[in-house]
C-alpha positions as CSV (number, residue, x, y, z in Angstrom):
1,X,-101.6,94.1,16.0
2,X,-100.9,97.5,17.0
3,X,-97.1,97.8,17.1
4,X,-97.8,96.2,12.7
5,X,-99.8,98.8,12.0
6,X,-98.6,102.0,14.3
7,X,-96.0,102.8,11.2
8,X,-97.2,101.6,7.6
9,X,-98.8,104.7,5.5
10,X,-100.2,103.2,2.9
11,X,-101.6,99.7,1.7
12,X,-101.5,97.5,-1.4
13,X,-103.6,95.7,-2.8
14,X,-103.6,92.4,-5.4
15,X,-106.6,92.2,-7.7
16,X,-108.5,95.6,-6.6
17,X,-110.7,95.3,-9.0
18,X,-112.4,91.9,-7.4
19,X,-113.2,94.1,-3.9
20,X,-116.4,95.2,-3.1
21,X,-117.5,97.7,-1.3
22,X,-118.4,96.1,1.9
23,X,-115.2,94.7,2.2
24,X,-113.3,98.2,2.5
25,X,-115.0,99.1,4.9
26,X,-114.7,96.1,7.2
27,X,-111.0,96.2,6.0
28,X,-110.8,100.0,7.1
29,X,-112.5,99.9,10.4
30,X,-110.1,96.7,11.4
31,X,-106.8,98.2,10.6
32,X,-108.2,101.6,11.8
33,X,-109.1,99.1,15.5
34,X,-105.1,98.2,15.1
35,X,-104.4,101.7,14.8
36,X,-106.6,102.9,17.1
37,X,-108.2,105.5,15.8
38,X,-110.9,107.3,16.4
39,X,-112.5,107.3,12.7
40,X,-111.9,104.8,10.0
41,X,-112.9,106.7,6.9
42,X,-110.6,110.1,6.7
43,X,-113.3,112.9,5.4
44,X,-111.6,114.1,2.0
45,X,-114.5,114.3,-1.3
46,X,-113.7,114.0,-3.9
47,X,-115.3,112.6,-8.1
48,X,-117.0,109.2,-7.6
49,X,-114.9,106.9,-8.8
50,X,-117.8,103.4,-7.9
51,X,-121.1,102.6,-8.8
52,X,-123.4,105.4,-6.6
53,X,-124.8,105.0,-3.7
54,X,-128.2,103.3,-3.4
55,X,-129.9,105.2,-0.4
56,X,-132.8,101.9,0.4
57,X,-130.7,99.0,-0.5
58,X,-126.7,100.2,0.6
59,X,-126.2,98.7,4.0
60,X,-123.7,100.8,5.8
61,X,-120.8,99.1,5.1
62,X,-121.4,99.0,1.3
63,X,-122.0,103.4,1.9
64,X,-118.5,103.2,4.1
65,X,-117.1,101.1,0.5
66,X,-117.7,104.3,-0.9
67,X,-116.8,106.8,0.3
68,X,-113.3,105.0,0.7
69,X,-113.4,104.1,-3.1
70,X,-114.2,108.6,-3.0
71,X,-110.2,108.8,-2.0
72,X,-108.9,107.4,-4.7
73,X,-106.5,110.3,-6.8
74,X,-104.2,108.2,-8.6
75,X,-104.8,105.2,-11.2
76,X,-102.6,103.0,-13.1
77,X,-103.7,101.5,-16.2
78,X,-101.5,98.0,-16.9
79,X,-101.1,97.3,-20.7
80,X,-98.9,94.5,-20.9
81,X,-100.4,90.9,-20.0
82,X,-97.9,88.9,-18.5
83,X,-100.1,85.5,-17.1
84,X,-100.8,84.6,-21.1
85,X,-98.0,83.4,-22.6
86,X,-100.4,81.6,-26.0
87,X,-99.5,84.4,-28.3
88,X,-102.9,83.5,-30.5
89,X,-105.0,83.1,-27.9
90,X,-103.4,86.6,-26.4
91,X,-104.2,88.0,-30.1
92,X,-107.7,86.5,-29.9
93,X,-108.3,88.9,-26.5
94,X,-106.7,92.3,-28.0
95,X,-109.3,91.9,-31.3
96,X,-112.3,90.9,-29.0
97,X,-111.5,93.9,-27.1
98,X,-112.1,96.3,-29.6
99,X,-114.6,94.2,-32.0
100,X,-112.5,93.4,-34.5
101,X,-113.0,89.1,-34.6
102,X,-112.1,87.5,-37.1
103,X,-113.5,84.2,-38.2
104,X,-110.2,82.2,-37.1
105,X,-110.8,83.5,-33.7
106,X,-115.0,82.5,-33.8
107,X,-113.4,79.3,-34.1
108,X,-111.4,78.9,-31.6
109,X,-114.6,80.7,-29.0
110,X,-116.0,77.0,-29.9
111,X,-113.2,75.6,-27.8
112,X,-115.1,77.8,-24.7
113,X,-117.9,75.9,-22.8
114,X,-119.8,77.5,-19.4
115,X,-121.4,73.4,-19.2
116,X,-120.1,72.2,-16.1
117,X,-120.0,68.5,-16.7
118,X,-117.9,69.2,-20.1
119,X,-114.8,71.1,-18.2
120,X,-115.0,67.9,-15.9
121,X,-115.1,65.6,-19.0
122,X,-112.1,67.5,-20.3
123,X,-110.5,68.0,-16.8
124,X,-111.0,63.9,-16.5
125,X,-109.2,62.8,-19.9
126,X,-106.5,65.5,-19.6
127,X,-106.0,63.5,-16.5
128,X,-106.3,60.1,-17.8
129,X,-103.5,60.9,-20.9
130,X,-101.2,61.9,-18.0
131,X,-101.2,58.9,-16.3
132,X,-100.5,56.9,-19.4
133,X,-97.6,59.6,-20.8
134,X,-95.9,60.0,-17.0
135,X,-96.6,56.2,-16.0
136,X,-98.4,58.0,-12.7
137,X,-101.2,56.1,-10.9
138,X,-103.9,57.9,-10.4
139,X,-105.4,58.6,-6.8
140,X,-108.8,59.3,-5.8
141,X,-109.4,61.2,-2.9
142,X,-112.8,61.7,-1.3
143,X,-113.9,66.0,-0.9
144,X,-113.8,66.8,2.5
145,X,-116.1,69.9,2.5
146,X,-116.0,72.4,5.0
147,X,-117.2,76.1,6.4
148,X,-115.2,78.4,7.6
149,X,-112.6,75.9,9.1
150,X,-115.0,74.1,10.1
151,X,-117.1,70.5,8.7
152,X,-119.9,70.7,7.1
153,X,-123.0,70.0,8.8
154,X,-126.5,67.8,7.4
155,X,-128.6,70.8,6.7
156,X,-125.5,72.7,4.4
157,X,-124.8,69.9,2.7
158,X,-128.4,69.8,1.9
159,X,-128.5,72.7,1.0
160,X,-125.5,72.0,-1.2
161,X,-126.6,69.3,-3.0
162,X,-130.1,71.0,-3.8
163,X,-128.9,74.2,-4.7
164,X,-129.1,75.9,-8.7
165,X,-130.3,72.2,-8.6
166,X,-130.9,71.0,-12.9
167,X,-134.2,68.6,-13.5
168,X,-132.8,64.8,-15.0
169,X,-129.1,66.3,-14.2
170,X,-126.6,64.6,-12.0
171,X,-124.2,66.5,-9.2
172,X,-121.3,66.2,-11.9
173,X,-123.5,67.9,-14.5
174,X,-124.1,70.8,-12.0
175,X,-121.9,73.5,-10.9
176,X,-121.8,72.3,-7.2
177,X,-118.6,71.0,-6.3
178,X,-117.6,67.2,-7.2
179,X,-117.2,64.9,-4.4
180,X,-114.7,62.8,-5.9
181,X,-110.9,64.4,-6.0
182,X,-108.3,63.2,-8.9
183,X,-105.1,63.3,-7.9
184,X,-101.7,62.6,-9.9
185,X,-98.8,63.7,-9.9
186,X,-97.4,65.8,-12.4
187,X,-101.1,67.4,-13.1
188,X,-101.9,71.1,-13.0
189,X,-103.9,72.6,-10.4
190,X,-106.2,75.8,-9.8
191,X,-106.0,76.5,-6.0
192,X,-109.6,78.9,-5.3
193,X,-110.1,81.4,-2.4
194,X,-113.8,82.8,-2.2
195,X,-113.0,86.5,-2.0
196,X,-117.0,87.8,-2.5
197,X,-119.3,84.4,-2.3
198,X,-122.5,86.6,-3.3
199,X,-121.0,87.8,-6.4
200,X,-119.2,84.7,-7.1
201,X,-115.7,86.9,-7.1
202,X,-113.3,84.0,-6.2
203,X,-109.3,84.4,-6.8
204,X,-107.3,82.4,-7.8
205,X,-103.8,80.6,-8.7
206,X,-102.0,78.3,-10.7
207,X,-100.0,75.5,-10.2
208,X,-98.6,71.9,-10.4
209,X,-98.5,68.7,-8.2
210,X,-95.7,67.5,-7.2
211,X,-96.0,65.3,-4.1
212,X,-98.8,63.6,-2.6
213,X,-98.3,63.2,1.3
214,X,-100.2,60.6,3.2
215,X,-101.4,61.1,7.1
216,X,-100.5,57.7,9.4
217,X,-103.9,58.6,10.6
218,X,-106.1,57.7,8.2
219,X,-107.1,54.7,6.3
């Protein structure tokens, strides 16, 4: 590890806006150990580029992360949108940024919902349509929940089931993870990684399911 970090002079981090102050402190400390450095944070000072330190509530890692943010010298703003290909939706995003939405934009916004049960129904309808159009078989896989690569304990599973529980609603209507995962060859999927669970920050990658491999040791 020390050999790997001995030569690099800088580190490029994608989606930097999703990084918390405590993450920066832990990353800097880990690299400093690998490089056999005495101080994980340089002594330079500049104008603050991040939220002010809260002396009474911020942890030591958050304070250290703030000092790292203060060392930023250059900010590059990317203005070209490459991910969104739908021109109608892209135009809506631009108008929303400047507060000049049209009546048509408002009609389109009705298609956006934060209700978990509606999103699930949309996904299930799309999967059913894909099965019929492509003549594919729908497979249902039982979810296997883990925490730090180990199976979830009974106590943890209970907390998952009761967290954010809403009276009168089943699990499928809540924002928790589903117990069963539908799988169809050709379906679009998004794989997410929890970057900062406490901040509800996740990074994701989109793709398409092209194959399903079955394990011989599974029933």
